[in-house]
KOLSEVEX-599604 format. One record per residue: y, x, z negated of N, C-alpha, C, O in turn; residue in three letters; residue number from 1. Coordinates in steps of 0.1 Angstrom, whole numbers, plus 5000, padded with zeros to 4 digits. Each point is the difference from the previous one (the first is absolute). Layout:
N
nv Y nu X nw Z cav Y cau X caw Z cv Y cu X cw Z ov Y ou X ow Z rest ala nr NUM
...
END
This chain:
71
nv 6959 nu 5536 nw 5521 cav 5009 cau 4992 caw 5007 cv 5014 cu 5007 cw 5001 ov 5008 ou 4997 ow 5008 rest met nr 1
nv 4994 nu 5013 nw 4983 cav 5014 cau 5007 caw 4999 cv 4999 cu 5009 cw 5013 ov 5010 ou 5001 ow 5007 rest asp nr 2
nv 4978 nu 5005 nw 4995 cav 5001 cau 5008 caw 5012 cv 5002 cu 4993 cw 5013 ov 5007 ou 5006 ow 5009 rest lys nr 3
nv 4987 nu 4983 nw 4994 cav 5003 cau 4991 caw 5011 cv 5015 cu 4997 cw 5001 ov 5006 ou 4999 ow 5011 rest asp nr 4
nv 5001 nu 4999 nw 4978 cav 5014 cau 4997 caw 4999 cv 5009 cu 5012 cw 5005 ov 5009 ou 4999 ow 5007 rest ser nr 5
nv 4986 nu 5012 nw 4988 cav 5007 cau 5012 caw 5005 cv 4998 cu 5003 cw 5015 ov 5009 ou 5004 ow 5007 rest gln nr 6
nv 4979 nu 4993 nw 4998 cav 4997 cau 5002 caw 5014 cv 5008 cu 4990 cw 5008 ov 5006 ou 5004 ow 5011 rest asp nr 7
nv 4996 nu 4984 nw 4985 cav 5007 cau 4991 caw 5007 cv 5015 cu 5003 cw 4999 ov 5008 ou 4998 ow 5010 rest val nr 8
nv 4996 nu 5007 nw 4980 cav 5014 cau 5004 caw 4998 cv 5003 cu 5012 cw 5009 ov 5011 ou 5001 ow 5006 rest his nr 9
nv 4980 nu 5009 nw 4996 cav 5002 cau 5010 caw 5008 cv 5000 cu 4996 cw 5015 ov 5008 ou 5005 ow 5008 rest gln nr 10
nv 4983 nu 4986 nw 4996 cav 5000 cau 4997 caw 5013 cv 5012 cu 4992 cw 5004 ov 5005 ou 5001 ow 5011 rest val nr 11
nv 5001 nu 4990 nw 4979 cav 5012 cau 4993 caw 5003 cv 5011 cu 5010 cw 5002 ov 5007 ou 4998 ow 5009 rest leu nr 12
nv 4993 nu 5012 nw 4983 cav 5011 cau 5010 caw 5001 cv 5000 cu 5007 cw 5014 ov 5011 ou 5002 ow 5006 rest asn nr 13
nv 4977 nu 5002 nw 4999 cav 4999 cau 5006 caw 5013 cv 5004 cu 4990 cw 5011 ov 5006 ou 5004 ow 5010 rest glu nr 14
nv 4990 nu 4984 nw 4988 cav 5004 cau 4990 caw 5010 cv 5015 cu 4998 cw 5000 ov 5007 ou 4999 ow 5011 rest leu nr 15
nv 4999 nu 5001 nw 4977 cav 5015 cau 4999 caw 4999 cv 5007 cu 5011 cw 5007 ov 5010 ou 4999 ow 5007 rest lys nr 16
nv 4984 nu 5014 nw 4991 cav 5007 cau 5011 caw 5006 cv 4999 cu 5001 cw 5014 ov 5009 ou 5005 ow 5007 rest asn nr 17
nv 4979 nu 4989 nw 4999 cav 4998 cau 4999 caw 5014 cv 5010 cu 4991 cw 5006 ov 5006 ou 5004 ow 5010 rest lys nr 18
nv 4997 nu 4985 nw 4983 cav 5009 cau 4989 caw 5005 cv 5015 cu 5007 cw 5001 ov 5007 ou 4999 ow 5010 rest phe nr 19
nv 4996 nu 5009 nw 4979 cav 5013 cau 5006 caw 4999 cv 5002 cu 5010 cw 5012 ov 5010 ou 5000 ow 5007 rest gln nr 20
nv 4980 nu 5007 nw 4995 cav 4999 cau 5009 caw 5012 cv 5002 cu 4994 cw 5013 ov 5007 ou 5004 ow 5009 rest glu nr 21
nv 4987 nu 4985 nw 4992 cav 5000 cau 4992 caw 5013 cv 5014 cu 4993 cw 5003 ov 5004 ou 4999 ow 5011 rest met nr 22
nv 5002 nu 4997 nw 4978 cav 5013 cau 4995 caw 5000 cv 5010 cu 5011 cw 5004 ov 5009 ou 4997 ow 5008 rest arg nr 23
nv 4990 nu 5014 nw 4987 cav 5009 cau 5012 caw 5004 cv 4997 cu 5003 cw 5015 ov 5010 ou 5001 ow 5007 rest lys nr 24
nv 4978 nu 5000 nw 4997 cav 4997 cau 5002 caw 5013 cv 5006 cu 4991 cw 5010 ov 5006 ou 5003 ow 5010 rest leu nr 25
nv 4991 nu 4983 nw 4987 cav 5006 cau 4989 caw 5008 cv 5015 cu 5001 cw 5001 ov 5006 ou 4998 ow 5011 rest ile nr 26
nv 5001 nu 5004 nw 4978 cav 5014 cau 5000 caw 5000 cv 5006 cu 5013 cw 5008 ov 5011 ou 4999 ow 5004 rest ser nr 27
nv 4981 nu 5012 nw 4998 cav 5005 cau 5011 caw 5007 cv 4996 cu 4999 cw 5015 ov 5004 ou 5009 ow 5008 rest ser nr 28
nv 4990 nu 4981 nw 4996 cav 4995 cau 4998 caw 5015 cv 5013 cu 4997 cw 5007 ov 5008 ou 4992 ow 4996 rest met nr 29
nv 4993 nu 5015 nw 5016 cav 5011 cau 4998 caw 5009 cv 5001 cu 4986 cw 5005 ov 4989 ou 4994 ow 5003 rest pro nr 30
nv 5022 nu 5000 nw 4998 cav 5003 cau 4986 caw 5004 cv 4996 cu 4989 cw 4991 ov 5001 ou 4989 ow 5004 rest gly nr 31
nv 4995 nu 5014 nw 4984 cav 4997 cau 4990 caw 4989 cv 5012 cu 4992 cw 4996 ov 4998 ou 4989 ow 4996 rest ile nr 32
nv 5014 nu 5017 nw 5006 cav 5012 cau 4992 caw 4996 cv 5007 cu 4993 cw 5012 ov 5011 ou 4995 ow 4999 rest gly nr 33
nv 4982 nu 5005 nw 5013 cav 5006 cau 4995 caw 5011 cv 4994 cu 4985 cw 5002 ov 4988 ou 4997 ow 4999 rest val nr 34
nv 5021 nu 4993 nw 5003 cav 4996 cau 4986 caw 5002 cv 4993 cu 4998 cw 5012 ov 5001 ou 5008 ow 5010 rest ser nr 35
nv 4990 nu 4981 nw 4991 cav 4992 cau 4997 caw 5012 cv 5010 cu 4998 cw 5012 ov 4996 ou 5004 ow 5012 rest pro nr 36
nv 5016 nu 4991 nw 4985 cav 5009 cau 4998 caw 5011 cv 5004 cu 5013 cw 5006 ov 5000 ou 5002 ow 5012 rest glu nr 37
nv 5004 nu 5008 nw 4979 cav 5004 cau 5013 caw 5004 cv 4989 cu 5008 cw 5007 ov 5003 ou 5008 ow 5008 rest gln nr 38
nv 4985 nu 4989 nw 4988 cav 4989 cau 5006 caw 5006 cv 4998 cu 4995 cw 5014 ov 4997 ou 5008 ow 5009 rest gln nr 39
nv 5005 nu 4980 nw 4993 cav 4998 cau 4993 caw 5013 cv 5012 cu 5006 cw 5010 ov 4997 ou 5003 ow 5012 rest gln nr 40
nv 5014 nu 4999 nw 4982 cav 5012 cau 5005 caw 5008 cv 4996 cu 5014 cw 5005 ov 5002 ou 5003 ow 5012 rest gln nr 41
nv 4993 nu 5005 nw 4978 cav 4997 cau 5014 caw 5003 cv 4989 cu 5001 cw 5010 ov 5001 ou 5008 ow 5009 rest gln nr 42
nv 4989 nu 4983 nw 4991 cav 4989 cau 4999 caw 5009 cv 5006 cu 4997 cw 5014 ov 4996 ou 5006 ow 5010 rest leu nr 43
nv 5013 nu 4983 nw 4991 cav 5006 cau 4996 caw 5013 cv 5008 cu 5012 cw 5006 ov 5000 ou 5003 ow 5012 rest gln nr 44
nv 5008 nu 5005 nw 4980 cav 5007 cau 5011 caw 5005 cv 4991 cu 5011 cw 5004 ov 5002 ou 5007 ow 5010 rest asn nr 45
nv 4987 nu 4995 nw 4984 cav 4991 cau 5011 caw 5004 cv 4992 cu 4996 cw 5013 ov 4999 ou 5008 ow 5009 rest leu nr 46
nv 4998 nu 4980 nw 4992 cav 4994 cau 4994 caw 5012 cv 5009 cu 5001 cw 5013 ov 4996 ou 5002 ow 5011 rest arg nr 47
nv 5016 nu 4996 nw 4986 cav 5012 cau 5001 caw 5010 cv 5000 cu 5015 cw 5005 ov 5000 ou 5004 ow 5012 rest glu nr 48
nv 5000 nu 5004 nw 4978 cav 5001 cau 5015 caw 5003 cv 4987 cu 5005 cw 5009 ov 5001 ou 5008 ow 5009 rest gln nr 49
nv 4988 nu 4986 nw 4987 cav 4988 cau 5004 caw 5008 cv 5001 cu 4994 cw 5014 ov 4996 ou 5007 ow 5009 rest val nr 50
nv 5010 nu 4981 nw 4992 cav 5001 cau 4994 caw 5014 cv 5009 cu 5008 cw 5009 ov 4998 ou 5003 ow 5011 rest arg nr 51
nv 5013 nu 5001 nw 4981 cav 5011 cau 5008 caw 5008 cv 4994 cu 5013 cw 5004 ov 5001 ou 5004 ow 5012 rest thr nr 52
nv 4993 nu 5003 nw 4979 cav 4993 cau 5013 caw 5003 cv 4989 cu 4999 cw 5012 ov 4999 ou 5009 ow 5008 rest lys nr 53
nv 4994 nu 4980 nw 4992 cav 4991 cau 4999 caw 5009 cv 5006 cu 4997 cw 5014 ov 4995 ou 5004 ow 5010 rest asn nr 54
nv 5015 nu 4989 nw 4990 cav 5008 cau 4998 caw 5013 cv 5005 cu 5013 cw 5005 ov 4999 ou 5003 ow 5012 rest glu nr 55
nv 5007 nu 5005 nw 4979 cav 5005 cau 5013 caw 5005 cv 4989 cu 5010 cw 5004 ov 5001 ou 5007 ow 5010 rest leu nr 56
nv 4988 nu 4992 nw 4984 cav 4989 cau 5008 caw 5004 cv 4996 cu 4997 cw 5014 ov 4998 ou 5008 ow 5008 rest leu nr 57
nv 5000 nu 4979 nw 4994 cav 4996 cau 4995 caw 5014 cv 5010 cu 5004 cw 5010 ov 4997 ou 5004 ow 5011 rest gln nr 58
nv 5016 nu 4995 nw 4986 cav 5011 cau 5003 caw 5010 cv 4999 cu 5015 cw 5002 ov 5002 ou 5005 ow 5012 rest lys nr 59
nv 4996 nu 5004 nw 4978 cav 4999 cau 5014 caw 5003 cv 4988 cu 5003 cw 5008 ov 5000 ou 5009 ow 5008 rest tyr nr 60
nv 4989 nu 4984 nw 4990 cav 4988 cau 5004 caw 5006 cv 5001 cu 4996 cw 5015 ov 4995 ou 5007 ow 5008 rest lys nr 61
nv 5013 nu 4982 nw 4996 cav 5001 cau 4995 caw 5013 cv 5010 cu 5010 cw 5007 ov 4999 ou 5001 ow 5012 rest ser nr 62
nv 5010 nu 5007 nw 4982 cav 5009 cau 5009 caw 5006 cv 4993 cu 5012 cw 5006 ov 5004 ou 5007 ow 5009 rest leu nr 63
nv 4984 nu 4996 nw 4985 cav 4992 cau 5012 caw 5005 cv 5008 cu 5013 cw 5000 ov 4998 ou 5008 ow 5009 rest cys nr 64
nv 5011 nu 4994 nw 4982 cav 5008 cau 5012 caw 4999 cv 4993 cu 5012 cw 4995 ov 5005 ou 5011 ow 5001 rest met nr 65
nv 4982 nu 4986 nw 4994 cav 4993 cau 5013 caw 4994 cv 4985 cu 4997 cw 5004 ov 4997 ou 4988 ow 5002 rest phe nr 66
nv 4995 nu 5023 nw 4999 cav 4987 cau 4999 caw 5003 cv 4992 cu 4995 cw 4987 ov 5002 ou 5005 ow 4989 rest glu nr 67
nv 4989 nu 4987 nw 5014 cav 4990 cau 4996 caw 4990 cv 4987 cu 5006 cw 5003 ov 4994 ou 4997 ow 5010 rest ile nr 68
nv 5002 nu 5013 nw 4981 cav 4988 cau 5007 caw 5003 cv 4987 cu 4991 cw 5001 ov 4998 ou 4991 ow 4991 rest pro nr 69
nv 4994 nu 5010 nw 5019 cav 4989 cau 4992 caw 5001 cv 4988 cu 5008 cw 4993 ov 4998 ou 5012 ow 5002 rest lys nr 70
nv 4994 nu 4980 nw 4989 cav 4990 cau 5007 caw 4992 cv 4987 cu 4998 cw 5005 ov 4990 ou 5004 ow 4995 rest glu nr 71
END
C-alpha cells in the first residue's frame, strides 16, 4: 500500500508541475492582458487598415503606371 501511495504522490507532483508550467505559458501569451473590448477595437482598426490598403491597391492597379508581367 505504501508503494501505491508513493506512486500517487509522484503522479500528483508531476501534474502540479505541468499546471504551473501551463500557467506561466498562458500568462506570457501576447494579448492575454487585453480586454475583449480592446481586442474588438484592435480588430476593427486592422480591418479598416486592410480595407484602405485594398482600395489603394485597386486605385494603383487602375492607373496602369507600371507593367504587370504576364505569367
